[in-house]
C-alpha positions in Angstrom: 110.2 24.1 30.6 111.5 27.6 31.4 111.3 30.6 29.1 114.7 30.1 27.2 117.1 27.4 29.1 116.7 24.0 30.7 118.9 22.7 32.9 120.5 19.2 32.2 121.2 16.4 35.2 124.6 17.8 35.3 123.2 21.2 35.8 124.7 22.7 32.7 122.2 25.1 30.6 120.6 24.1 27.2 118.6 25.8 24.9 114.8 25.1 24.7 114.4 23.3 21.5 110.6 22.6 21.6 107.6 24.4 22.5 103.8 23.3 22.3 100.7 25.1 23.0 97.0 24.2 22.8 93.6 25.0 22.5 90.0 23.7 22.0 88.4 24.7 18.9 84.6 24.7 18.5 84.8 23.1 14.9 85.7 19.9 13.7 89.0 18.7 12.6 88.4 18.8 9.0 87.4 22.4 9.2 90.4 23.2 11.4 92.7 21.5 8.9 91.1 23.0 6.0 92.0 26.3 7.4 95.5 25.6 8.7 96.7 23.9 5.3 96.0 27.1 3.4 99.2 28.6 4.0 98.0 31.8 2.5 95.8 32.3 5.7 98.6 32.0 8.1 98.9 36.1 8.3 95.5 36.3 9.7 96.5 34.1 12.7 100.0 34.8 13.2 101.4 37.9 14.7 104.6 37.8 13.1 103.7 36.5 9.6 102.5 39.2 7.5 102.3 37.6 4.3 102.6 34.4 2.1 103.8 33.7 -1.5 102.9 30.0 -2.8 105.6 29.0 -5.3 104.0 27.0 -7.8 105.7 24.4 -9.3 108.1 23.4 -6.5 108.3 21.1 -3.9 106.6 18.2 -5.4 103.7 16.9 -3.6 103.9 19.4 -0.7 103.8 23.5 -1.1 106.8 25.6 -1.0 106.2 29.0 0.2 107.8 32.4 1.2 106.7 33.8 4.6 107.0 37.6 5.0 107.4 38.4 8.8 107.8 41.5 10.8 108.9 42.4 14.3 108.5 45.9 15.2 110.3 47.6 12.2 112.3 45.0 11.3 111.2 43.0 8.4 112.6 39.5 6.8 111.5 36.5 4.7 111.8 32.7 5.0 111.5 29.9 2.8 109.3 27.2 3.9 108.3 23.5 2.9 105.6 21.7 3.8 106.7 18.6 5.6 103.5 16.9 6.5 99.9 17.0 5.6 97.8 14.4 6.8 94.3 15.4 6.8 92.7 16.0 9.2 95.5 14.9 11.9 98.6 17.4 11.2 100.0 19.7 9.1 103.6 21.2 9.4 106.2 22.8 7.5 110.1 23.6 7.7 111.4 27.1 7.7 114.8 28.3 6.7 116.7 31.4 5.8 119.6 31.8 3.3 119.8 28.0 3.1 120.1 27.4 7.0 117.4 25.6 8.8 115.5 27.4 11.5 112.8 25.4 12.8 109.9 23.1 11.9 106.2 24.2 12.9 103.1 22.1 13.0 99.9 21.6 14.2 98.4 18.4 15.6 94.7 17.9 15.6 92.6 15.5 17.8 88.8 15.3 18.5 88.0 16.8 21.5 85.3 16.3 24.2 81.9 17.1 22.7 81.0 16.7 18.9 82.5 19.1 16.5 85.4 20.1 18.6 89.1 19.8 18.1 92.3 20.0 20.3 94.6 22.0 18.3 98.2 21.7 19.2 100.8 24.0 17.8 104.4 22.9 17.8 107.7 24.3 17.3 110.7 22.5 16.9 114.4 24.7 16.8 116.7 22.9 14.1 119.4 25.5 14.6 122.5 23.6 15.7 126.3 23.4 15.5 128.1 26.0 13.3 125.2 26.4 10.9 123.1 27.1 13.7 125.0 29.7 15.4 124.9 31.4 11.7 121.1 31.1 11.9 121.1 32.6 15.4 123.2 35.8 14.0 120.7 36.0 11.2 117.9 35.7 13.6 119.5 38.5 15.7 120.2 41.0 12.6 116.7 40.1 10.7 114.5 39.7 13.3 116.1 41.3 16.2 115.8 38.6 18.8 118.4 36.3 20.6 117.6 32.5 21.0 116.1 33.3 24.6 113.9 36.1 23.3 113.2 33.8 20.0 111.9 31.5 22.7 109.6 33.8 24.5 108.5 35.6 21.0 107.5 32.4 19.7 105.3 31.2 22.7 103.7 34.1 22.6 103.1 34.1 19.1 101.8 30.5 19.4 99.0 31.6 22.0 98.2 34.5 19.6 97.8 32.4 16.5 95.9 29.8 18.7 93.5 32.5 19.9 92.8 34.2 16.4 92.5 30.5 14.7 90.0 29.8 17.6 87.9 32.8 17.3 87.7 32.7 13.4 86.8 29.3 13.2 83.9 29.5 16.2 82.6 32.6 14.5 82.5 30.8 11.3 84.8 32.7 9.1 87.7 30.1 9.1 86.7 27.3 6.8 
């Protein structure tokens, strides 16, 4: 996939709607899942998330939280709802801003070669579509300072950084 555009069979460009990055972590899936599913710890790994506030009593069986984010001097917050929490295989949450869906972020965990190792795949699915998607794009430009193409590059870099920090924390014994 290209950094920001892919070409269809007709040659027309379309936005990249999904990214995936993976790393092998020297920790068992249960330990990785425990670390990732504690959303209050996301600022330890994400280069953009600087804080999380869990909203107790909302969201039914899955947590709802506010993510506080930063890109340079720009700051904004997002409303997030956990959508999958299936230990130790997958953890995901949906992100919105001002009631507009932005993305689903998630982590797939699979045992890797060797005992006590986990392949962690972080994924991002773009949910910005149609008229509401164009409004969400505009909010992204204003709040975060990123165009859709820049958001793809920012997310790819952020995913690599997140996975590297997660790996270092868990392998150093500070992640679980």
